[in-house]
C-alpha positions as CSV (number, residue, x, y, z in Angstrom):
1,M,46.5,10.3,24.3
2,H,45.1,13.1,22.1
3,K,44.8,15.5,25.1
4,L,41.1,16.0,24.6
5,A,38.7,16.9,27.3
6,L,36.6,14.1,28.8
7,T,33.5,16.2,28.6
8,P,31.9,15.7,25.2
9,T,31.6,19.0,23.3
10,A,30.6,20.0,19.7
11,D,34.3,20.0,18.8
12,T,35.0,16.5,20.1
13,L,31.9,15.0,18.6
14,S,32.9,16.6,15.2
15,L,36.3,15.0,15.5
16,Y,34.7,11.7,16.2
17,I,32.5,12.0,13.1
18,V,35.5,12.7,10.8
19,Y,37.4,9.7,12.4
20,M,34.5,7.3,12.0
21,S,33.8,8.4,8.5
22,F,37.1,6.8,7.5
23,E,36.1,3.5,9.2
24,I,32.4,3.0,8.2
25,D,29.8,4.4,5.9
26,P,29.1,8.0,6.9
27,K,25.4,7.3,6.7
28,S,25.8,5.1,9.8
29,V,27.9,7.6,11.8
30,G,24.8,9.6,12.9
31,T,23.2,6.4,14.4
32,Y,26.4,5.6,16.2
33,L,26.5,9.1,17.6
34,S,23.0,9.0,18.8
35,G,23.7,5.7,20.6
36,I,26.8,7.2,22.3
37,C,24.8,10.3,23.4
38,N,22.2,8.0,24.9
39,K,24.8,6.3,27.1
40,L,26.6,9.5,28.1
41,E,23.5,11.6,28.9
42,D,23.4,10.4,32.5
43,F,27.0,11.5,33.1
44,F,27.1,14.6,30.8
45,P,23.7,16.2,30.7
46,D,24.7,18.7,28.0
47,V,25.8,16.0,25.4
48,R,22.4,16.3,23.6
49,A,22.9,20.0,23.1
50,A,26.4,19.3,21.6
51,R,24.9,16.6,19.4
52,K,22.3,19.1,18.0
53,S,24.8,21.9,17.5
54,R,25.3,23.4,14.1
55,L,29.0,22.3,14.0
56,V,28.1,18.7,14.5
57,A,25.3,18.8,11.9
58,Q,27.5,20.5,9.3
59,T,30.4,18.1,9.9
60,L,28.1,15.1,9.5
61,A,26.6,16.5,6.3
62,G,30.1,17.3,5.0
63,C,31.4,13.8,5.7
64,K,28.4,12.2,3.9
65,R,29.3,14.2,0.8
66,W,33.0,13.7,1.1
67,R,33.2,10.0,2.1
68,G,29.8,8.8,1.1
69,K,29.3,6.0,-1.4
70,P,27.1,6.5,-4.5
71,V,23.7,4.9,-4.4
72,Q,23.6,1.7,-6.4
73,R,20.3,1.8,-8.4
74,K,19.1,-1.1,-10.5
75,Q,18.5,-0.6,-14.2
76,P,14.8,-0.2,-15.3
77,L,13.2,-2.8,-17.4
78,S,12.0,-1.6,-20.8
79,R,9.1,-2.4,-23.1
80,A,11.6,-4.5,-25.1
81,H,12.1,-6.8,-22.2
82,L,8.3,-7.4,-21.9
83,Q,7.9,-8.0,-25.6
84,R,10.8,-10.5,-25.5
85,A,9.2,-12.3,-22.6
86,S,5.8,-12.5,-24.3
87,V,7.2,-13.6,-27.7
88,H,8.6,-16.7,-26.0
89,L,5.1,-17.7,-24.9
90,S,3.4,-20.3,-27.1
91,A,0.4,-22.7,-26.9
92,S,2.6,-25.2,-25.1
93,S,4.1,-22.8,-22.5
94,T,3.9,-24.0,-18.9
95,H,1.7,-22.5,-16.3
96,D,4.8,-21.0,-14.5
97,D,5.9,-19.4,-17.8
98,V,2.6,-17.6,-18.2
99,L,2.6,-16.7,-14.5
100,F,6.0,-15.0,-14.7
101,V,5.1,-13.0,-17.8
102,A,1.7,-11.9,-16.3
103,M,3.5,-10.8,-13.1
104,L,6.0,-9.0,-15.2
105,Y,3.4,-7.0,-17.1
106,T,1.3,-6.3,-14.0
107,G,4.2,-5.1,-11.9
108,F,5.5,-2.9,-14.8
109,G,2.1,-1.5,-15.7
110,A,1.0,-0.7,-12.1
111,L,4.4,0.4,-10.8
112,L,4.4,-2.3,-8.2
113,R,7.3,-3.4,-6.0
114,L,8.4,-7.0,-6.3
115,G,7.4,-7.6,-2.7
116,E,3.8,-6.7,-3.5
117,I,3.3,-9.6,-6.0
118,T,5.6,-12.1,-4.3
119,Q,6.2,-13.4,-0.8
120,P,9.5,-13.3,1.1
121,D,12.0,-16.1,0.7
122,N,12.2,-16.3,4.5
123,A,9.1,-18.2,5.6
124,R,9.2,-16.5,9.0
125,L,8.6,-13.1,7.3
126,R,5.6,-14.2,5.3
127,N,2.2,-12.7,6.1
128,P,-0.9,-14.0,4.2
129,R,-2.7,-10.7,4.9
130,K,-0.3,-9.1,2.4
131,L,-1.2,-11.4,-0.4
132,S,-3.7,-10.4,-3.1
133,K,-6.7,-12.7,-3.5
134,R,-8.2,-14.1,-6.7
135,G,-11.7,-13.0,-5.7
136,T,-10.6,-9.3,-5.7
137,V,-9.9,-9.2,-9.5
138,F,-12.2,-6.9,-11.4
139,Q,-12.5,-5.6,-15.0
140,V,-12.3,-2.0,-16.2
141,R,-12.5,-0.6,-19.7
142,N,-9.2,-1.4,-21.4
143,G,-7.7,-2.9,-18.3
144,Y,-8.1,-5.0,-15.2
145,G,-7.5,-4.6,-11.5
146,F,-7.3,-6.3,-8.1
147,I,-7.0,-5.2,-4.5
148,L,-3.6,-5.0,-2.8
149,P,-4.6,-5.7,0.8
150,Y,-1.6,-4.2,2.5
151,H,1.7,-2.6,1.5
152,K,4.5,-0.5,3.1
153,A,2.9,2.8,2.3
154,D,-0.5,1.8,3.6
155,R,-0.5,3.2,7.1
156,L,-4.2,2.7,7.7
157,F,-4.3,-0.9,6.4
158,E,-7.1,-0.1,4.0
159,G,-5.6,-1.7,0.9
160,N,-5.4,-0.2,-2.5
161,N,-7.1,-0.8,-5.8
162,I,-4.4,-1.7,-8.3
163,I,-5.4,-1.0,-12.0
164,V,-3.4,-2.0,-15.0
165,M,-4.4,-0.3,-18.2
166,K,-3.6,-0.9,-21.9
167,R,-1.5,2.0,-23.2
168,G,-0.5,2.0,-26.9
169,H,1.5,-1.1,-27.7
170,F,1.6,-2.1,-24.0
171,D,-1.3,-4.6,-23.8
172,P,-1.2,-6.8,-20.7
173,L,-4.8,-8.0,-20.9
174,P,-4.4,-11.1,-23.1
175,I,-1.5,-12.4,-21.0
176,F,-3.2,-11.7,-17.7
177,Y,-6.4,-13.4,-18.7
178,R,-4.5,-16.3,-20.1
179,Y,-2.9,-16.7,-16.8
180,L,-6.2,-16.5,-15.0
181,A,-7.7,-19.2,-17.2
182,S,-4.7,-21.5,-16.4
183,R,-4.8,-20.7,-12.7
184,D,-8.6,-21.2,-12.3
185,A,-8.5,-24.5,-14.2
186,A,-5.7,-25.9,-12.1
187,F,-6.5,-24.3,-8.7
188,P,-10.2,-23.3,-8.6
189,F,-10.3,-23.3,-4.8
190,N,-7.0,-21.6,-4.1
191,P,-7.7,-18.1,-2.7
192,W,-4.5,-16.4,-3.8
193,L,-4.2,-14.5,-7.1
194,W,-0.6,-15.4,-7.9
195,V,-0.1,-19.2,-7.8
196,R,2.6,-21.4,-9.2
197,S,2.1,-24.8,-10.8
198,D,2.7,-26.5,-7.4
199,G,0.0,-24.4,-5.7
200,T,2.3,-22.1,-3.8
201,V,2.6,-18.4,-4.0
202,P,5.8,-17.4,-5.9
203,N,8.6,-16.0,-3.7
204,R,11.2,-13.4,-4.6
205,R,13.9,-16.0,-5.4
206,W,11.6,-17.8,-7.9
207,F,10.9,-14.5,-9.7
208,I,14.5,-13.4,-9.8
209,A,15.6,-16.8,-11.2
210,R,13.3,-16.4,-14.1
211,L,14.2,-12.8,-14.6
212,R,17.8,-13.9,-14.9
213,I,16.8,-16.1,-17.8
214,L,15.2,-13.1,-19.5
215,E,17.9,-10.6,-18.6
216,P,21.2,-12.1,-17.3
217,D,22.6,-8.7,-16.4
218,P,22.7,-8.5,-12.5
219,T,22.0,-4.7,-12.6
220,F,18.4,-5.7,-13.3
221,A,16.5,-6.9,-10.2
222,G,13.2,-6.6,-8.4
223,Q,13.3,-2.8,-8.3
224,S,13.6,-2.8,-12.1
225,L,9.8,-3.4,-12.4
226,R,8.7,-0.2,-10.7
227,A,11.6,1.8,-12.2
228,G,10.8,0.5,-15.7
229,G,7.1,1.3,-15.5
230,A,7.8,4.8,-14.2
231,T,10.4,5.4,-17.0
232,A,7.9,4.2,-19.6
233,L,5.2,6.7,-18.3
234,A,7.7,9.5,-18.4
235,E,8.6,8.6,-22.0
236,D,4.9,8.8,-22.8
237,G,4.7,12.3,-21.5
238,V,2.9,11.6,-18.2
239,A,3.3,14.4,-15.6
240,P,5.8,13.6,-12.9
241,H,3.4,14.3,-10.1
242,L,1.0,11.7,-11.6
243,I,3.7,9.1,-11.8
244,Q,4.6,9.6,-8.1
């Protein structure tokens, strides 16, 4: 119909990139193109060379800039959010209330991802080897720590020592130790560090539901913990390479 040659060339692949960039997210076009080349390679041996050509690479990069969608980042939590959460705690606060605030302070102070202190909502994706244990908690001067047994950046499965320190007005120690006292009294034989009042490990849905009570704005979510902690460190003058 378009009088194009059947043999795939750098020109025809570039035209395909432009066409598809109007139909789907340009970030996905490269994946589609690789799949097509995989199917065509038996019939057109030079298709890989066309795929790697400078014209195709520049067309793909240009379409990502031209037709790409902006990255939707979540807003970072602030120290004001943490203070608001801790102010609501009282002597009559429930175990789950104290648990949520302790997780909030720990995730913020240690730049943790939400998935590193909760378990997935989907039971089939849960892995107990990724859960931190109560027995790994240790004390340091002006702080506390525990072992994160496995996370997405841990390629050797060695685990990491997570340390949360007191910094200025940011003092997570009283809240964390109040949670530990409540947890140990209710579940002395439960091996997991983070435990709800029903004895289960909190999942992502549980945490987000409580976060919505603290901050109804949907632009705040699980990523806001790590982003907020990093922002706070930057405001305190910590060097960027140390934050990373």
